[in-house]
C-alpha positions as CSV (number, residue, x, y, z in Angstrom):
1,X,0.0,0.0,0.0
2,X,1.5,3.3,-1.2
3,X,-1.1,5.9,-0.3
4,X,-4.4,6.2,1.6
5,X,-7.0,8.8,0.7
6,X,-8.3,10.4,3.8
7,X,-11.6,12.3,3.8
8,X,-11.9,14.8,6.7
9,X,-13.9,17.8,7.8
10,X,-12.8,21.4,7.0
11,X,-13.9,22.1,10.6
12,X,-12.3,20.6,13.7
13,X,-15.7,19.5,15.2
14,X,-17.0,19.9,18.7
15,X,-14.9,17.3,20.4
16,X,-11.1,17.2,20.9
17,X,-11.2,13.5,20.2
18,X,-11.7,14.3,16.5
19,X,-8.4,16.2,16.4
20,X,-6.7,13.4,18.3
21,X,-8.0,10.9,15.8
22,X,-6.7,12.9,12.8
23,X,-3.3,13.1,14.5
24,X,-3.2,9.4,15.3
25,X,-4.2,8.4,11.8
26,X,-1.6,10.6,10.3
27,X,1.1,9.2,12.6
28,X,0.1,5.6,11.9
29,X,0.3,6.1,8.1
30,X,3.6,7.9,8.3
31,X,5.1,5.3,10.6
32,X,4.2,2.6,8.0
33,X,5.6,4.6,5.1
34,X,2.1,5.2,3.6
35,X,1.5,8.5,2.0
36,X,-1.7,10.6,2.4
37,X,-4.0,11.9,-0.3
38,X,-6.6,14.4,0.9
39,X,-8.6,17.4,-0.1
40,X,-5.8,19.9,0.2
41,X,-7.1,22.3,2.9
42,X,-5.1,23.7,5.8
43,X,-8.1,24.1,8.2
44,X,-10.1,21.8,10.4
45,X,-9.3,18.1,10.5
46,X,-7.9,18.3,7.0
47,X,-5.2,20.7,8.3
48,X,-4.5,18.7,11.4
49,X,-4.0,15.6,9.3
50,X,-1.7,17.2,6.9
51,X,0.3,19.2,9.5
52,X,0.8,16.1,11.6
53,X,2.0,13.9,8.7
54,X,4.3,16.6,7.4
55,X,5.8,17.2,10.8
56,X,6.6,13.5,11.0
57,X,8.2,13.5,7.5
58,X,5.4,11.9,5.6
59,X,4.2,12.4,2.0
60,X,1.0,14.5,1.7
61,X,-0.7,15.2,-1.6
62,X,-3.6,17.6,-1.6
63,X,-6.1,17.8,-4.4
64,X,-8.3,20.9,-4.7
65,X,-10.4,22.6,-7.4
66,X,-9.3,26.1,-8.2
67,X,-12.7,27.5,-7.1
68,X,-12.0,26.2,-3.5
69,X,-8.4,27.2,-3.1
70,X,-9.2,30.4,-1.3
71,X,-12.5,29.2,0.3
72,X,-10.9,26.1,1.9
73,X,-7.6,27.8,2.3
74,X,-5.3,25.5,0.3
75,X,-2.4,24.2,2.2
76,X,0.8,25.6,0.7
77,X,3.3,23.4,2.7
78,X,2.4,20.0,1.2
79,X,4.5,17.6,-0.7
80,X,2.3,18.4,-3.6
81,X,-0.9,20.4,-4.1
82,X,-2.7,19.5,-7.3
83,X,-5.1,22.2,-8.5
84,X,-7.8,20.7,-10.6
85,X,-10.8,22.2,-12.6
86,X,-13.8,20.6,-10.8
87,X,-15.0,18.6,-7.9
88,X,-15.4,15.6,-10.2
89,X,-11.8,15.8,-11.3
90,X,-10.8,16.2,-7.6
91,X,-12.5,13.0,-6.5
92,X,-11.3,11.0,-9.5
93,X,-7.7,12.2,-9.0
94,X,-7.8,11.4,-5.3
95,X,-9.2,7.9,-6.1
96,X,-6.5,7.3,-8.8
97,X,-3.7,8.2,-6.4
98,X,-4.9,6.0,-3.6
99,X,-4.9,2.4,-2.6
100,X,-7.5,2.7,0.2
101,X,-10.0,5.2,1.6
102,X,-10.8,6.3,5.1
103,X,-13.2,8.9,6.4
104,X,-12.5,10.9,9.6
105,X,-15.4,12.8,11.1
106,X,-16.7,15.5,8.7
107,X,-19.8,16.9,7.2
108,X,-21.8,16.4,4.0
109,X,-18.8,16.6,1.7
110,X,-16.8,14.0,3.7
111,X,-19.8,11.7,3.6
112,X,-20.5,12.2,-0.1
113,X,-16.9,11.5,-1.0
114,X,-16.8,8.2,1.0
115,X,-20.2,7.0,-0.2
116,X,-19.1,7.7,-3.8
117,X,-16.0,5.5,-3.6
118,X,-18.0,2.9,-1.7
119,X,-20.5,2.8,-4.5
120,X,-17.6,2.5,-7.0
121,X,-16.4,-0.5,-5.1
122,X,-19.9,-2.0,-5.0
123,X,-20.1,-1.6,-8.8
124,X,-16.6,-3.2,-9.3
125,X,-15.0,0.0,-10.6
126,X,-12.2,-0.5,-8.1
127,X,-11.0,-3.1,-5.6
128,X,-9.8,-0.8,-2.8
129,X,-10.9,-0.9,0.9
130,X,-13.2,1.8,2.2
131,X,-13.4,2.6,5.9
132,X,-14.9,4.8,8.6
133,X,-12.8,5.9,11.5
134,X,-15.6,6.0,14.0
135,X,-14.3,8.4,16.6
136,X,-16.4,8.7,19.7
137,X,-19.3,7.0,17.9
138,X,-19.5,9.8,15.3
139,X,-20.5,7.5,12.5
140,X,-22.7,5.1,14.6
141,X,-25.9,6.5,13.1
142,X,-24.5,6.1,9.6
143,X,-23.5,2.5,10.3
144,X,-27.0,1.8,11.8
145,X,-28.5,3.2,8.6
146,X,-26.5,0.9,6.4
147,X,-27.5,-2.0,8.6
148,X,-31.1,-0.8,8.3
149,X,-30.8,-0.7,4.5
150,X,-29.7,-4.3,4.6
151,X,-32.7,-5.3,6.7
152,X,-35.0,-3.4,4.4
153,X,-33.6,-5.1,1.2
154,X,-31.9,-2.1,-0.3
155,X,-28.3,-3.1,0.4
156,X,-26.9,-6.6,0.0
157,X,-25.1,-8.0,3.1
158,X,-21.9,-8.5,1.1
159,X,-22.0,-4.9,0.0
160,X,-22.5,-3.7,3.6
161,X,-19.5,-5.8,4.6
162,X,-17.3,-3.8,2.1
163,X,-17.3,-0.9,4.5
164,X,-14.8,-1.3,7.3
165,X,-15.6,0.4,10.5
166,X,-13.3,0.9,13.5
167,X,-12.3,3.3,16.2
168,X,-8.5,2.7,16.3
169,X,-6.4,4.0,13.4
170,X,-3.7,1.3,13.7
171,X,-6.1,-1.6,13.7
172,X,-8.2,-0.1,10.9
173,X,-5.1,0.3,8.7
174,X,-4.1,-3.3,9.6
175,X,-7.4,-4.5,8.2
176,X,-6.6,-2.9,4.8
177,X,-3.8,-5.5,4.3
178,X,-6.2,-8.4,4.6
179,X,-9.3,-6.9,2.9
180,X,-10.6,-8.8,-0.1
181,X,-12.9,-7.3,-2.7
182,X,-16.1,-9.3,-3.1
183,X,-17.2,-10.5,-6.4
184,X,-19.4,-8.1,-8.3
185,X,-23.0,-9.3,-8.3
186,X,-25.7,-8.9,-10.8
187,X,-28.1,-6.1,-10.0
188,X,-31.2,-7.8,-11.5
189,X,-31.7,-11.5,-11.5
190,X,-34.2,-12.2,-14.3
191,X,-35.4,-15.3,-12.5
192,X,-36.6,-13.1,-9.6
193,X,-39.0,-11.1,-11.7
């Protein structure tokens, strides 16, 4: 594993545990020689993640659309800051550069980015692990929703299992090494109609 894409909030959140989780994840990745790809900001959990990894000598690649450089306050001290034309290009570039994906606490943008790469995995467009770092139960309601979707027949159990969930950065990264992509399943079985 060369690089992990980390989705994170542009705010620090209400709990100091969120900042601690970003610092721990950055430290674990750098200690293992794994680079970080992220949204390129220098504020909130994004900034904490990048600053911690850079201070430890890690590689940090940021990817940000030109329209957000000033708004999200693009980090100018990165190993590399790639300026792209659109959000679509941002997400595709981040995915192409990464071998796995993990979401720290964040808002709608963080959630949207993770769900998109999880969907790509479900569709067989990539075979890379996707994970939630569930700090202080932040993502517990989302995990419960996915479990509910399985129970209601909208999400197959094997697709739900594609999303790794943990509260410890080191053990979550360990699970990346043993993760196996499931076989892609047919969406419609004509025998079921």
